[in-house]
C-alpha positions as CSV (number, residue, x, y, z in Angstrom):
1,X,-2.0,-20.4,12.3
2,X,-3.2,-19.9,15.8
3,X,0.3,-20.1,17.2
4,X,1.5,-17.4,14.7
5,X,-1.2,-15.0,15.6
6,X,-0.4,-15.2,19.4
7,X,3.0,-14.1,18.5
8,X,1.9,-11.1,17.0
9,X,-1.0,-10.1,19.4
10,X,-1.7,-9.8,23.2
11,X,-4.6,-11.4,24.8
12,X,-6.9,-8.7,24.5
13,X,-6.6,-8.2,21.0
14,X,-6.6,-12.1,20.3
15,X,-10.3,-11.7,21.6
16,X,-11.1,-9.2,19.1
17,X,-9.5,-11.2,16.4
18,X,-11.7,-14.3,17.2
19,X,-14.8,-12.0,16.5
20,X,-13.5,-11.8,12.9
21,X,-13.7,-15.6,12.4
22,X,-16.5,-17.0,10.4
23,X,-19.1,-19.3,11.9
24,X,-17.2,-22.4,10.9
25,X,-14.1,-21.1,12.6
26,X,-12.4,-20.1,9.2
27,X,-11.0,-16.7,9.0
28,X,-12.5,-14.2,6.7
29,X,-11.0,-13.4,3.2
30,X,-9.8,-10.1,4.5
31,X,-8.1,-11.4,7.6
32,X,-6.7,-14.4,5.6
33,X,-5.2,-12.2,3.1
34,X,-3.7,-9.8,5.6
35,X,-2.2,-12.7,7.7
36,X,-0.5,-14.1,4.6
37,X,1.3,-10.7,3.8
38,X,2.3,-10.4,7.5
39,X,6.0,-11.6,8.4
40,X,7.4,-11.9,11.8
41,X,9.4,-8.6,11.4
42,X,6.5,-6.5,10.0
43,X,4.6,-6.1,13.3
44,X,5.8,-6.3,16.9
45,X,3.4,-6.2,19.6
46,X,4.1,-3.6,22.4
47,X,4.7,-5.3,25.8
48,X,5.3,-3.3,28.9
49,X,7.8,-5.8,30.7
50,X,9.3,-3.1,33.1
51,X,9.0,0.3,34.2
52,X,12.0,2.2,33.4
53,X,11.8,5.9,34.9
54,X,13.6,8.3,33.1
55,X,14.3,12.0,34.7
56,X,12.0,14.7,33.4
57,X,13.3,18.2,33.0
58,X,10.7,20.7,33.6
59,X,12.6,23.4,31.6
60,X,12.4,23.4,27.8
61,X,15.8,22.6,26.1
62,X,17.3,25.5,24.2
63,X,18.9,24.7,20.9
64,X,21.2,27.8,21.3
65,X,23.2,28.5,24.6
66,X,23.4,25.5,27.0
67,X,22.0,25.5,30.5
68,X,22.5,23.3,33.3
69,X,19.7,21.0,33.1
70,X,20.2,18.8,36.1
71,X,19.4,21.8,38.4
72,X,16.1,21.5,37.0
73,X,15.2,17.7,37.5
74,X,11.9,17.5,39.1
75,X,10.2,14.1,38.3
76,X,10.6,11.0,36.2
77,X,8.4,9.7,33.5
78,X,7.5,6.2,32.5
79,X,7.8,5.9,28.6
80,X,5.1,3.0,28.4
81,X,2.5,5.4,30.1
82,X,3.9,8.4,27.9
83,X,3.5,6.4,24.7
84,X,0.9,4.0,25.0
85,X,-2.8,4.5,25.8
86,X,-4.1,1.0,25.1
87,X,-1.3,-1.6,25.3
88,X,-3.6,-4.7,23.7
89,X,-4.2,-2.8,20.9
90,X,-0.9,-1.1,20.2
91,X,2.0,-2.3,18.0
92,X,5.2,-1.0,16.2
93,X,6.2,-1.1,12.9
94,X,9.3,-0.1,11.0
95,X,9.2,2.3,8.0
96,X,10.7,1.2,4.8
97,X,10.2,3.9,2.3
98,X,10.8,7.8,2.0
99,X,7.0,8.3,1.2
100,X,6.3,10.3,4.3
101,X,9.8,12.1,4.6
102,X,8.1,15.4,4.8
103,X,5.9,14.6,7.6
104,X,9.3,13.8,9.6
105,X,9.0,9.9,8.9
106,X,12.2,8.3,7.7
107,X,13.3,4.9,6.6
108,X,14.2,3.0,9.6
109,X,12.0,4.9,11.9
110,X,9.6,3.0,14.3
111,X,6.1,4.1,14.4
112,X,3.9,3.3,17.4
113,X,0.3,2.7,16.0
114,X,-3.0,2.3,18.1
115,X,-5.6,0.2,16.4
116,X,-8.2,1.2,19.0
117,X,-8.5,4.7,17.7
118,X,-10.9,6.0,14.8
119,X,-8.9,7.6,12.3
120,X,-9.7,11.3,11.5
121,X,-8.9,13.6,8.6
122,X,-5.5,14.8,8.5
123,X,-4.0,12.0,10.9
124,X,-1.2,9.6,10.0
125,X,-2.5,5.9,9.4
126,X,-1.1,2.5,8.6
127,X,-3.6,1.1,5.9
128,X,-3.9,-2.1,4.0
129,X,-4.0,-1.1,0.4
130,X,-4.1,-4.2,-2.1
131,X,-2.9,-6.8,0.5
132,X,0.2,-4.4,1.6
133,X,0.7,-2.0,4.4
134,X,1.3,1.3,3.8
135,X,1.8,4.6,6.1
136,X,0.1,7.9,4.6
137,X,-1.9,10.8,5.8
138,X,-5.7,10.2,5.7
139,X,-7.5,13.0,3.8
140,X,-11.1,12.9,4.0
141,X,-13.2,15.7,1.5
142,X,-16.6,15.8,0.5
143,X,-15.9,14.2,-2.7
144,X,-13.3,11.4,-1.6
145,X,-11.3,9.9,0.9
146,X,-7.7,9.1,-0.1
147,X,-4.2,8.6,1.5
148,X,-1.7,11.3,0.8
149,X,2.0,10.8,0.4
150,X,4.3,13.5,2.3
151,X,6.9,13.4,-0.4
152,X,6.4,14.8,-3.9
153,X,8.2,11.8,-5.5
154,X,5.4,9.4,-4.2
155,X,2.0,9.3,-5.5
156,X,-1.2,9.7,-3.4
157,X,-3.5,6.5,-3.2
158,X,-6.9,7.2,-4.8
159,X,-9.6,4.5,-4.6
160,X,-11.5,3.4,-7.6
161,X,-15.2,2.6,-7.1
162,X,-15.5,-0.7,-5.2
163,X,-11.8,-0.6,-4.1
164,X,-11.8,-0.6,-0.2
165,X,-9.7,1.4,2.2
166,X,-8.7,-0.5,5.4
167,X,-7.5,1.5,8.3
168,X,-5.1,-0.8,10.2
169,X,-4.4,1.8,13.0
170,X,-3.5,5.4,13.7
171,X,0.2,6.2,14.2
172,X,0.4,8.1,17.7
173,X,4.4,8.5,18.0
174,X,7.5,8.2,16.0
175,X,10.7,6.4,17.7
176,X,13.7,8.1,15.6
177,X,17.0,6.8,16.7
178,X,19.6,9.8,16.3
179,X,22.7,7.7,17.3
180,X,23.1,4.1,16.4
181,X,23.2,1.6,19.3
182,X,26.3,-0.7,19.6
C-alpha cells in the first residue's frame, strides 16, 4: 500500500497522510475506505517539472472585432505559479458527469483541487460521500450543510443524522480543452 500512496501524493502530502495512521501503523477506517475507492486514473498529482513561459497580453480580448494582439505582448506568465498555490496539496481530477454543468463544469474537464484550503459556503469542492468522490457546490446555512448540484437533472446531497461530510479539497481552477489534441 505504501508504494501505491507514493504514486498519488508528493512528499509534503505524504507526511500529512502519515499523521492519519493509527498508533500501530494501520490506516484509519476512513483513510482505508478512501484508498480502496481510488484508482490510478482518479487522482493525479500536480508536479511542476518545468517552467513554461506563455506570452501574456495586457489588453483584454474582444469577442467582436479582432485586434492585433502581438502589439500588446508585455510579459510572460508561468502556469504553475498562476494555477497552483500549494503544490504538495494540489491534485487534478477529471469530471465524469454533468451534475455541475450550469457552473461551467463539463464531462472531461480537469479540475485543479487544493487540499490545503478550508472550504467556505458557495465554493465548489471535491467531497467523499459514501466512499465515492463527487464534485458539488458547498452550501452552509444555519439549518444544514449540503452539497448542491448545478444541474436540475441531478439531486442535491443532503446528509442524515450521523452521516459525515468529508471535504477532500476546494476546486480552484478548471482546465477545459476547447480543441482535441492530436
